[in-house]
C-alpha positions in Angstrom: 15.4 26.0 -56.4 13.1 28.4 -54.5 10.0 25.6 -55.2 12.2 23.0 -53.8 13.3 25.4 -50.7 9.5 26.0 -49.8 8.5 22.1 -49.9 8.2 20.7 -46.5 10.2 18.3 -45.6 8.7 14.7 -44.6 11.1 14.4 -42.0 9.8 18.0 -40.6 6.1 17.5 -40.2 4.5 19.4 -37.8 2.6 17.3 -34.6 -0.6 17.9 -36.0 0.4 17.1 -39.3 1.8 13.5 -37.8 -1.2 13.2 -36.3 -3.8 13.7 -38.5 -1.3 11.3 -40.8 -1.6 7.3 -41.3 1.4 6.8 -38.6 -0.1 9.4 -35.6 -3.9 7.9 -36.3 -1.9 3.9 -35.3 0.1 5.4 -32.3 -3.3 7.6 -31.0 -5.5 4.5 -31.8 -3.1 1.8 -30.2 -2.4 4.5 -26.8 -6.4 4.9 -26.6 -6.9 1.4 -26.7 -4.2 0.8 -24.2 -4.6 3.8 -21.8 -8.8 2.6 -21.0 -7.9 -0.7 -19.9 -4.6 0.5 -18.0 -7.1 3.2 -16.4 -9.7 0.3 -15.5 -7.4 -1.8 -14.3 -6.0 0.9 -12.1 -9.1 2.5 -10.3 -10.9 -1.0 -10.0 -7.7 -3.0 -8.9 -4.2 -1.3 -8.0 -6.1 1.6 -6.1 -8.6 -0.8 -3.7 -5.5 -2.6 -3.2 -3.3 0.1 -1.7 -6.3 1.8 0.0 -6.6 -1.8 1.8 -3.0 -2.0 2.8 -3.3 1.6 4.2 -6.4 0.0 5.7 -5.2 -2.6 7.6 -2.6 -0.3 9.6 -6.0 1.0 11.4 -9.0 0.2 14.1 -11.5 1.2 11.7 -15.3 -0.3 10.9 -16.7 0.8 7.5 -18.4 3.8 9.2 -17.2 5.6 12.0 -13.6 6.8 13.0 -10.3 5.4 12.6 -7.4 4.8 15.2 -4.3 4.5 13.6 -2.6 1.1 15.6 0.3 0.2 13.5 1.6 -3.0 13.1 -1.1 -4.6 16.0 -3.3 -5.8 13.0 -0.7 -8.1 11.5 0.3 -9.3 15.2 -3.0 -10.1 16.2 -3.4 -12.7 12.8 -1.2 -14.7 14.2 -2.1 -14.6 17.5 -6.0 -15.0 17.2 -6.8 -18.2 17.8 -9.7 -18.2 14.8 -7.0 -16.3 12.2 -4.3 -18.7 12.7 -5.8 -22.0 13.1 -7.9 -21.0 9.9 -4.5 -21.5 8.1 -4.0 -24.9 9.4 -7.0 -25.5 7.5 -5.6 -25.4 4.6 -3.2 -28.2 5.2 -6.4 -30.5 4.8 -6.8 -28.5 1.1 -3.2 -28.8 -0.1 -3.6 -32.5 0.5 -6.5 -32.7 -1.2 -5.2 -30.9 -4.1 -2.4 -33.7 -4.2 -4.5 -36.6 -3.9 -7.1 -34.5 -7.3 -3.6 -33.8 -9.3 -2.8 -37.5 -9.1 -6.3 -38.9 -9.7 -6.8 -36.3 -12.6 -3.0 -36.8 -13.9 -3.4 -40.8 -13.8 -7.1 -40.4 -15.8 -5.4 -38.3 -18.5 -3.0 -40.6 -19.6 -5.9 -43.4 -19.4 -8.3 -41.0 -21.6 -5.1 -39.8 -24.0 -4.8 -43.1 -25.3 -7.7 -44.6 -27.1 -10.5 -46.1 -24.8 -13.7 -47.1 -25.9 -15.9 -44.3 -24.4 -13.5 -42.0 -23.3 -15.1 -38.3 -24.7 -18.3 -39.3 -22.7 -16.0 -39.7 -19.8 -13.9 -36.4 -20.0 -17.1 -34.9 -20.3 -19.3 -36.5 -17.2 -15.4 -35.4 -15.0 -15.2 -32.1 -16.6 -19.1 -31.3 -16.1 -19.0 -31.0 -12.3 -16.2 -27.6 -13.1 -18.9 -26.0 -15.2 -21.3 -25.5 -12.0 -21.3 -23.0 -9.7 -19.6 -23.3 -6.6 -22.7 -22.1 -4.5 -24.6 -24.7 -6.4 -22.1 -27.5 -5.6 -22.1 -26.4 -1.8 -25.8 -26.7 -1.8 -25.9 -30.6 -3.3 -23.2 -31.7 -1.0 -25.0 -30.0 2.0 -28.2 -32.5 1.1 -25.3 -35.3 0.3 -23.6 -35.3 3.8 -26.8 -34.3 5.7 -27.7 -37.5 8.1 -29.9 -39.5 7.1 -29.5 -38.5 3.3 -28.2 -39.3 0.2 -24.5 -40.8 1.0 -25.7 -42.3 4.4 -28.6 -44.0 2.1 -26.2 -45.5 -0.2 -23.8 -46.5 2.4 -26.5 -48.3 4.3 -27.4 -50.4 0.9 -23.8 -51.7 0.6 -24.8 -52.7 4.1 -23.4 -50.1 7.2 -25.9 -49.0 10.1 -27.2 -45.8 10.4 -26.3 -45.9 13.8 -22.6 -46.4 13.0 -22.1 -43.6 10.7 -20.2 -40.3 11.9 -22.2 -37.0 11.2 -20.1 -35.6 8.4 -20.4 -32.0 9.0 -20.5 -32.2 12.9 -17.8 -34.7 13.8 -14.6 -32.9 13.8 -12.5 -35.3 13.0 -14.1 -35.8 9.6 -15.9 -33.0 8.3 -12.9 -31.4 6.8 -12.4 -34.2 5.3 -16.3 -34.0 3.3 -15.1 -30.6 2.5 -11.9 -31.3 0.7 -13.5 -34.0 -1.0 -16.4 -32.0 -2.7 -13.3 -29.6 -3.7 -11.5 -33.0 -5.3 -14.4 -33.7 -6.9 -15.5 -30.4 -8.2 -11.7 -29.2 -9.6 -10.1 -32.5 -10.6 -12.1 -32.6 -14.2 -10.4 -29.1 -14.9 -7.0 -30.3 -14.1 -7.5 -33.6 -16.0 -8.4 -31.9 -19.3 -5.6 -29.5 -19.1 -3.3 -32.7 -19.0 -5.2 -34.9 -21.8 -4.4 -31.8 -24.1 -0.5 -31.9 -23.2 -0.4 -35.1 -23.2 -1.7 -35.2 -26.6 0.2 -32.9 -27.9 3.3 -35.4 -27.2 5.0 -37.1 -30.7 3.4 -40.3 -31.3 6.2 -42.0 -32.8 7.6 -41.6 -29.4 5.2 -44.6 -28.1 5.8 -46.6 -30.9 9.7 -46.3 -30.5 9.9 -47.2 -27.2 7.0 -50.1 -27.6 9.6 -51.4 -30.1 13.1 -50.7 -27.2 10.6 -53.2 -25.0 9.2 -50.3 -22.6 6.2 -50.7 -20.5 3.3 -48.1 -20.1 5.0 -47.0 -16.7 8.3 -46.4 -18.4 6.7 -44.4 -21.3 5.0 -42.6 -18.2 8.0 -41.8 -16.6 10.4 -40.7 -19.3 8.0 -39.8 -22.1 4.8 -38.1 -20.7 6.1 -36.8 -17.5 9.3 -34.8 -19.0 7.4 -33.6 -21.9 4.3 -32.0 -19.7 6.6 -30.6 -16.9 5.1 -27.3 -17.4 1.4 -28.0 -17.2 2.2 -30.0 -14.2 3.6 -27.1 -12.5 1.0 -24.9 -13.5 -1.8 -27.4 -12.1 0.3 -27.4 -8.9 0.9 -24.0 -8.3 -2.6 -23.2 -9.1 -3.8 -26.1 -6.8 -2.1 -25.1 -3.8 -2.3 -21.5 -4.1 -6.5 -22.3 -4.8 -6.8 -24.3 -1.2 -5.3 -21.5 0.2 -8.4 -19.3 -0.6 -10.9 -22.1 0.2 -14.5 -20.5 0.5 -17.2 -21.9 -0.9 -17.7 -25.4 0.8 -17.4 -24.5 3.6 -19.1 -20.9 3.7 -22.3 -22.6 1.9 -22.1 -25.8 3.7 -21.5 -25.4 7.0 -21.0 -21.9 7.6 -17.9 -22.3 8.8 -19.1 -24.0 12.0 -17.9 -27.1 13.4 -14.1 -26.2 13.1 -14.5 -25.6 9.5 -14.1 -22.2 8.6 -11.4 -21.4 6.6 -9.1 -18.2 6.5 -11.6 -16.6 3.7 -14.9 -17.8 6.2 -13.3 -16.7 9.0 -11.9 -13.4 7.2 -15.5 -12.8 5.8 -17.1 -13.0 9.6 -14.5 -10.4 11.0 -15.0 -7.9 8.1 -19.0 -8.0 7.6 -20.3 -9.1 11.0 -18.3 -7.8 13.6 -17.0 -4.7 11.3 -13.4 -5.2 12.0 -12.3 -3.8 8.8 -9.0 -3.1 9.8 -8.2 -6.7 11.0 -9.5 -8.1 7.9 -7.6 -6.3 5.6 -4.3 -7.6 7.5 -5.6 -10.9 7.0 -5.9 -10.2 2.9 -2.5 -8.5 3.2 -1.0 -11.6 5.1 -2.8 -14.4 3.0 -1.6 -12.3 0.0 1.9 -12.4 0.9 1.3 -16.6 1.7 0.5 -17.3 -1.6 2.9 -15.1 -3.3 5.8 -17.1 -1.0 4.3 -20.5 -1.7 4.1 -19.7 -5.6 8.1 -18.9 -6.1 9.1 -22.1 -3.6 7.0 -24.2 -5.6 8.7 -22.8 -8.5 11.9 -23.1 -7.2 11.7 -26.8 -5.9 10.0 -28.0 -9.6 13.3 -26.0 -10.6 15.1 -28.4 -8.8 13.4 -31.4 -9.3 13.3 -30.8 -13.5 16.8 -29.4 -13.4 18.5 -32.7 -14.8 15.9 -33.1 -17.3 16.6 -29.3 -18.6 20.4 -29.8 -18.0 19.9 -32.8 -20.4 17.3 -31.8 -23.1 19.8 -31.7 -26.1 20.7 -35.1 -25.3 17.7 -36.2 -24.6 16.3 -34.8 -27.9 19.2 -36.1 -29.6 18.4 -39.8 -28.1 14.8 -39.5 -29.0 15.9 -38.5 -32.5 17.5 -41.7 -33.1 15.2 -43.5 -31.9 13.0 -41.8 -34.2 15.3 -42.2 -37.2 15.5 -46.3 -36.0 12.1 -47.0 -36.0 11.2 -45.0 -39.1 13.9 -47.3 -40.9 12.7 -50.5 -39.3 9.1 -49.5 -40.6 10.5 -48.4 -44.1 12.5 -52.0 -44.3 8.9 -53.8 -43.7 
């Protein structure tokens, strides 16, 4: 009886005993593995972001005295022609992102089925995404230069050099030239994502649709598109938000000259050349708010667009199952 009283109950272990035990060691290791990334994330992401928000309320340079100006920097973002005009240029890149998504979805739909040389074509289309953005900028800088690659190809097609525009100087066309660079680089990535989603669709659905007499367009509209709506939504959000932060093509190819300076290019100029750190910080905060708002609006839009499909998911699944059973019965009866 005395021995039982003197024994230590497993439920009454001291903290040091628990920490030396198996359970305590597991908790300690998990805590350390979580704490280190969280500390690094806070130190190099959230803390600098909070500092940037603080800088946006000051008239300051990197070195020197600061002057508190309140919301003046945020008002300047929308009143200065260079800042607000740069936001308008995002519309060019948004239009390009729509062309990029349509083209990548079309090619992904075609290449998802058995096409001769399809794998080689996929590799060629995806390769530009693997190239560094600065390198692509230099490639297209020479590509669009007067009398170089693009002009030479057009002359082979019968065009006269004197009748061709200056692709990087003419303000009526130079932004379209830069947008074409972004489309060329990124549409391969979107295409690969679409292909992965399309290939996950049950192949028997296509066979059942063929038996019902559905053509390829109807199969795309009623089988493929509803099945990959999550990836479509993701690609649209990434493309639209990416168009708001375009930087490499205009910075490397034109250095923002001739009306090609996007929001990031102008922000870089204000921060590093003009040394207006407070205004540049306000521009960064405004851009973050715009991207955040655009992401929410896109999610709400696609939620509304696919609402009917979501409401009918159960019915549609039942109908597809019936079609598959009908198809299997026909196949078994042969």
